[in-house]
C-alpha positions as CSV (number, residue, x, y, z in Angstrom):
1,X,0.0,-27.3,7.7
2,X,-0.6,-26.2,4.1
3,X,2.8,-26.1,2.5
4,X,1.9,-22.8,0.8
5,X,1.8,-21.2,4.3
6,X,5.3,-22.5,5.1
7,X,6.5,-21.1,1.7
8,X,4.9,-17.8,2.6
9,X,6.7,-17.7,5.9
10,X,10.1,-18.7,4.3
11,X,9.7,-15.9,1.8
12,X,9.0,-13.3,4.5
13,X,12.0,-14.4,6.6
14,X,14.6,-14.9,3.9
15,X,13.6,-12.7,0.9
16,X,11.6,-9.8,2.5
17,X,13.5,-9.4,5.8
18,X,16.8,-11.2,5.4
19,X,16.6,-12.4,9.0
20,X,19.8,-13.3,10.8
21,X,20.6,-15.0,14.1
22,X,19.9,-12.8,17.1
23,X,17.4,-10.6,15.4
24,X,14.4,-9.6,17.4
25,X,11.2,-9.6,15.4
26,X,7.7,-8.4,16.2
27,X,4.9,-10.3,14.4
28,X,1.6,-8.5,14.4
29,X,-1.0,-11.1,13.6
30,X,-4.8,-11.1,14.0
31,X,-6.2,-14.3,15.5
32,X,-7.5,-15.5,12.1
33,X,-3.9,-15.7,10.7
34,X,-2.5,-17.9,13.5
35,X,-1.3,-20.6,11.1
36,X,1.0,-18.1,9.4
37,X,2.2,-16.8,12.8
38,X,3.0,-20.3,13.8
39,X,5.0,-20.9,10.6
40,X,6.8,-17.6,11.0
41,X,7.7,-18.5,14.6
42,X,9.1,-21.8,13.5
43,X,11.1,-20.3,10.6
44,X,12.5,-17.5,12.9
45,X,13.5,-20.0,15.5
46,X,15.3,-22.1,13.0
47,X,17.4,-19.0,12.1
48,X,18.2,-18.1,15.7
49,X,15.9,-15.1,15.7
50,X,13.5,-14.2,18.5
51,X,9.8,-13.6,17.6
52,X,7.2,-11.7,19.7
53,X,3.7,-12.3,18.4
54,X,1.2,-9.5,19.1
55,X,-2.4,-8.7,18.2
56,X,-3.0,-7.4,14.7
57,X,-4.5,-4.0,13.8
58,X,-7.8,-3.2,12.1
59,X,-9.7,-6.0,13.8
60,X,-12.5,-6.2,16.4
61,X,-10.1,-5.7,19.3
62,X,-8.8,-2.3,17.9
63,X,-12.4,-1.5,16.9
64,X,-13.5,-2.0,20.5
65,X,-10.8,0.3,21.7
66,X,-11.6,3.1,19.2
67,X,-15.3,2.9,19.9
68,X,-14.7,3.5,23.6
69,X,-11.8,6.0,23.7
70,X,-12.1,9.7,24.0
71,X,-10.6,10.8,20.6
72,X,-9.5,14.2,22.1
73,X,-7.4,12.4,24.7
74,X,-5.5,10.1,22.2
75,X,-1.7,10.4,22.6
76,X,1.1,8.4,21.1
77,X,1.4,5.1,23.2
78,X,5.0,5.3,24.4
79,X,5.1,1.6,25.4
80,X,4.3,0.5,21.9
81,X,6.8,3.0,20.4
82,X,9.4,1.6,22.7
83,X,8.7,-1.9,21.5
84,X,9.4,-1.0,17.9
85,X,12.4,1.1,18.8
86,X,13.9,-2.0,20.4
87,X,13.1,-4.4,17.5
88,X,15.2,-5.3,14.5
89,X,12.3,-6.2,12.2
90,X,8.5,-6.1,12.0
91,X,6.0,-8.3,10.2
92,X,2.4,-7.0,9.9
93,X,-0.1,-9.6,8.7
94,X,-3.5,-8.6,7.4
95,X,-6.4,-10.9,7.6
96,X,-10.1,-10.3,8.4
97,X,-12.7,-12.3,10.1
98,X,-15.0,-9.4,9.2
99,X,-13.5,-6.7,6.9
100,X,-16.1,-4.2,8.1
101,X,-15.1,-4.3,11.8
102,X,-13.8,-0.7,11.6
103,X,-16.6,0.8,9.5
104,X,-18.6,2.3,12.4
105,X,-15.7,4.3,13.8
106,X,-16.1,8.0,13.2
107,X,-13.8,9.8,10.7
108,X,-12.8,12.1,13.5
109,X,-11.6,9.2,15.7
110,X,-9.8,7.6,12.8
111,X,-8.0,10.9,12.1
112,X,-7.1,11.4,15.8
113,X,-5.7,7.9,16.0
114,X,-3.6,8.2,12.9
115,X,-2.1,11.5,14.2
116,X,-1.3,9.9,17.6
117,X,0.1,6.8,15.9
118,X,2.3,8.7,13.3
119,X,5.5,8.6,15.4
120,X,5.2,4.9,15.7
121,X,4.5,4.5,12.0
122,X,7.6,6.5,11.2
123,X,9.6,4.2,13.6
124,X,8.3,1.1,11.8
125,X,9.1,2.6,8.4
126,X,12.7,3.3,9.5
127,X,13.2,-0.4,10.4
128,X,13.1,-3.6,8.4
129,X,9.4,-4.3,7.9
130,X,7.1,-6.4,5.8
131,X,3.3,-6.0,5.3
132,X,1.6,-9.2,4.0
133,X,-1.7,-10.9,3.7
134,X,-3.2,-14.1,5.1
135,X,-6.0,-15.5,2.9
136,X,-8.7,-15.5,5.6
137,X,-12.4,-16.1,4.9
138,X,-13.4,-12.5,5.7
139,X,-10.8,-11.2,3.2
140,X,-12.0,-13.8,0.6
141,X,-15.6,-12.6,1.1
142,X,-14.5,-9.0,0.6
143,X,-12.9,-10.1,-2.7
144,X,-16.1,-11.9,-3.7
145,X,-14.3,-15.2,-4.0
146,X,-14.6,-18.6,-2.3
147,X,-12.0,-19.2,0.3
148,X,-10.2,-21.8,-1.8
149,X,-10.1,-19.5,-4.8
150,X,-8.8,-16.6,-2.8
151,X,-6.1,-18.8,-1.3
152,X,-4.9,-19.7,-4.7
153,X,-5.0,-16.1,-5.8
154,X,-3.0,-14.9,-2.8
155,X,-0.3,-17.5,-3.0
156,X,0.1,-17.3,-6.8
157,X,0.8,-13.6,-6.3
158,X,3.4,-13.9,-3.6
159,X,5.0,-17.4,-3.8
160,X,6.9,-16.6,-7.1
161,X,10.3,-16.0,-8.6
162,X,11.0,-12.5,-7.2
163,X,14.4,-12.2,-9.0
164,X,12.6,-12.6,-12.3
165,X,9.9,-10.1,-11.2
166,X,12.6,-7.6,-10.2
167,X,14.2,-7.7,-13.6
168,X,10.9,-7.2,-15.4
169,X,10.1,-4.1,-13.2
170,X,13.6,-2.7,-13.5
171,X,12.8,-1.8,-17.1
172,X,10.2,0.6,-15.8
173,X,12.6,2.0,-13.2
174,X,15.1,2.8,-15.9
175,X,12.4,4.9,-17.7
176,X,11.0,6.7,-14.6
177,X,14.0,7.3,-12.5
178,X,15.7,9.9,-14.7
179,X,12.4,11.4,-15.8
180,X,11.2,15.0,-15.3
181,X,7.5,14.9,-16.0
182,X,4.8,12.2,-16.0
183,X,1.4,12.5,-17.5
184,X,-1.5,10.1,-16.8
185,X,-4.5,10.1,-19.2
186,X,-7.5,7.8,-19.0
187,X,-10.6,8.5,-21.2
188,X,-12.1,11.9,-20.8
189,X,-12.1,11.8,-17.0
190,X,-8.4,11.8,-16.1
191,X,-5.6,14.1,-17.3
192,X,-3.0,14.6,-14.7
193,X,0.6,15.9,-14.9
194,X,3.3,15.9,-12.2
195,X,7.0,16.5,-11.9
196,X,9.2,13.6,-10.5
197,X,12.5,15.4,-11.2
198,X,15.3,14.1,-9.0
199,X,13.0,11.9,-7.1
200,X,14.0,8.2,-6.6
201,X,12.1,5.4,-8.2
202,X,11.8,2.2,-6.1
203,X,11.5,-1.3,-7.5
204,X,9.0,-3.1,-5.2
205,X,10.2,-6.7,-5.4
206,X,8.4,-8.2,-2.4
207,X,10.5,-6.7,0.4
208,X,8.3,-4.3,2.4
209,X,5.1,-5.4,0.7
210,X,4.4,-9.1,0.0
211,X,3.2,-9.5,-2.6
212,X,5.3,-6.9,-4.4
213,X,4.9,-5.9,-8.0
214,X,5.0,-2.2,-8.6
215,X,7.5,0.7,-9.1
216,X,6.8,3.9,-7.3
217,X,8.1,7.3,-6.6
218,X,7.1,10.6,-5.0
219,X,5.8,13.6,-7.0
220,X,7.1,17.0,-6.2
221,X,4.2,18.1,-4.0
222,X,3.4,21.5,-5.6
223,X,3.8,20.2,-9.2
224,X,0.6,18.2,-9.6
225,X,-2.0,19.7,-11.9
226,X,-5.2,18.4,-13.4
227,X,-8.1,16.0,-12.7
228,X,-8.3,12.3,-11.9
229,X,-11.2,9.9,-11.6
230,X,-10.3,6.8,-9.6
231,X,-12.6,4.3,-11.2
232,X,-11.6,1.4,-8.9
233,X,-13.3,1.6,-5.4
234,X,-11.3,2.7,-2.4
235,X,-11.7,0.6,0.8
236,X,-10.8,2.7,3.8
237,X,-11.3,1.6,7.4
238,X,-14.0,-0.9,6.3
239,X,-15.9,1.7,4.1
240,X,-16.2,1.4,0.3
241,X,-15.7,4.8,-1.4
242,X,-16.7,4.7,-5.1
243,X,-15.6,6.9,-8.0
244,X,-13.3,9.3,-6.1
245,X,-12.6,12.4,-8.2
246,X,-9.9,14.9,-7.3
247,X,-8.9,18.2,-8.9
248,X,-5.4,19.5,-8.3
249,X,-4.0,23.0,-8.6
250,X,-0.5,23.9,-7.6
251,X,-0.2,20.4,-6.1
252,X,-3.2,20.7,-3.8
253,X,-6.7,19.1,-3.9
254,X,-9.0,22.1,-4.5
255,X,-12.1,20.1,-5.2
256,X,-13.3,16.5,-4.7
257,X,-16.3,14.2,-4.9
258,X,-17.3,10.6,-4.6
259,X,-20.4,8.7,-5.5
260,X,-20.5,6.8,-2.3
261,X,-19.2,7.6,1.2
262,X,-17.9,11.0,0.2
263,X,-17.7,11.9,4.0
264,X,-15.0,9.2,4.4
265,X,-13.0,10.8,1.6
266,X,-13.5,14.2,3.2
267,X,-12.2,12.8,6.5
268,X,-9.0,11.6,4.9
269,X,-8.4,14.9,3.1
270,X,-9.1,16.9,6.2
271,X,-6.6,15.0,8.4
272,X,-3.9,17.6,7.9
273,X,-2.4,19.9,5.3
274,X,-0.3,17.1,3.7
275,X,-3.4,15.0,3.2
276,X,-4.4,17.2,0.2
277,X,-1.2,16.6,-1.7
278,X,0.1,13.5,-3.4
279,X,2.8,11.5,-1.7
280,X,3.1,8.6,-4.2
281,X,2.9,7.7,-7.9
282,X,2.8,3.9,-8.3
283,X,2.6,1.7,-11.4
284,X,1.3,-1.8,-11.0
285,X,3.3,-4.6,-12.7
286,X,2.4,-7.9,-11.1
287,X,0.7,-9.9,-13.9
288,X,-0.3,-12.7,-11.4
289,X,-2.7,-10.1,-9.9
290,X,-5.5,-9.9,-12.5
291,X,-8.6,-9.5,-10.4
292,X,-9.8,-6.5,-8.3
293,X,-10.2,-7.7,-4.7
294,X,-10.9,-4.6,-2.6
295,X,-7.5,-5.0,-1.0
296,X,-5.0,-2.3,-1.8
297,X,-2.0,-4.6,-1.0
298,X,-2.9,-6.6,-4.1
299,X,-5.0,-4.2,-6.2
300,X,-2.3,-1.5,-6.5
301,X,0.0,-4.1,-8.0
302,X,-2.3,-5.0,-11.0
303,X,-0.5,-4.6,-14.2
304,X,-3.2,-2.5,-15.9
305,X,-3.4,0.2,-13.1
306,X,-1.8,3.3,-11.8
307,X,-2.3,4.3,-8.1
308,X,-1.8,7.6,-6.4
309,X,-1.6,8.2,-2.7
310,X,-2.8,11.3,-0.9
311,X,-0.7,12.1,2.1
312,X,2.7,11.0,3.3
313,X,5.6,10.4,0.9
314,X,8.1,7.7,1.6
315,X,11.5,9.1,2.6
316,X,13.2,6.5,0.5
317,X,11.8,8.3,-2.6
318,X,12.9,11.8,-1.7
319,X,16.5,13.1,-1.9
320,X,18.1,14.3,1.3
321,X,18.1,17.9,0.1
322,X,14.3,18.0,-0.3
323,X,11.4,17.9,2.2
324,X,9.0,15.0,1.7
325,X,5.3,15.6,1.8
326,X,4.3,14.9,5.5
327,X,1.0,13.7,6.7
328,X,-0.5,11.2,9.2
329,X,-2.2,9.4,6.3
330,X,-1.1,7.6,3.2
331,X,-4.1,6.5,1.2
332,X,-3.7,4.8,-2.2
333,X,-6.5,5.1,-4.8
334,X,-6.5,3.3,-8.2
335,X,-7.0,4.3,-11.8
336,X,-7.8,1.5,-14.3
337,X,-5.5,2.0,-17.3
338,X,-6.6,-1.0,-19.4
339,X,-8.6,0.9,-22.0
340,X,-8.4,4.3,-23.7
341,X,-5.4,5.2,-21.5
342,X,-1.7,6.0,-21.5
343,X,1.2,6.9,-19.4
344,X,3.5,9.5,-20.9
345,X,7.0,10.2,-19.5
346,X,8.8,13.3,-20.8
347,X,6.6,13.4,-23.8
348,X,7.0,9.7,-24.8
349,X,4.2,7.1,-24.3
350,X,5.6,4.2,-22.2
351,X,2.3,2.4,-21.5
352,X,-0.8,2.2,-23.6
353,X,-4.0,0.5,-22.5
354,X,-2.1,-1.4,-19.8
355,X,0.7,-2.7,-22.0
356,X,4.2,-1.4,-21.4
357,X,6.5,-0.5,-24.4
358,X,8.8,-3.4,-23.4
359,X,6.0,-6.0,-23.6
360,X,4.6,-7.8,-26.6
361,X,1.5,-6.1,-28.0
362,X,2.5,-2.6,-27.3
363,X,1.1,-0.1,-29.8
364,X,2.8,3.2,-30.6
């Protein structure tokens, strides 16, 4: 077995999940990522944990189910919810044989499934969990790379010194965590302000997401004002949505457009009331991710980007005395901040053209 796969498994077990003897662990793995599932099973066994490997999501098996099901009859699958309630930790592996397997499922069916699955998603998020990527040929093709090049890209982004990465990112946490207002400006197409007062800023050091490499928080839902053009494509359920534009007023999307697959964007925003508000502000900081790959797990970590998520806010970002934005969706979309752009925190520019003020080359 490729030693990089073993290192990947070791990082998940020891760094991301801190597995101990006796832990019960669900490993959700598509067939294409069997090698990683094998390496994880071995690593978990060595630590006295008990793995259960199940089929992955967003593959041809789930697509077959969603094509045949009556969307109006979808309900939360209690047997699956019971599985996660009884588990100590969950690993979800992404990997595609065909990244477009879900593209012919209707927006209505996707929305009904997300709503039915929401209680299970909340159960997973309240547990120890890790979402990661296997460098499969289908994912490499989506990234427009050879399989060998994509493998090197994936492993360089995740098999790294996470203590060093955490310290680098902590500099941004120290700026954002006590802040009141954030402004994001990019060219003439994006000028967006939001309040993050009293919200918690999280240092993503490869725990829940592997690779990690961002800091993120939750905006106060009704504080978001302005317009934003997401100039990096959104890949949602196998569909590529290009040049998403959103206009916010009193925190709510009041107008939107997209140059391609606007109906997919509309389906997301129409999922529920919370889908038209922002649930996350994230700032990419993983400098080993330097190419756009149509995979949000990596793309949102790019050091020259900001991403915003419509929909659900993570409870970890929201103080106990405040209600988080609730939604059945959480869809991240990216703004390129590498040129003619800046991030302003409480009136002070903290990143210009992709360079942070604590990095060499920052220009006042």
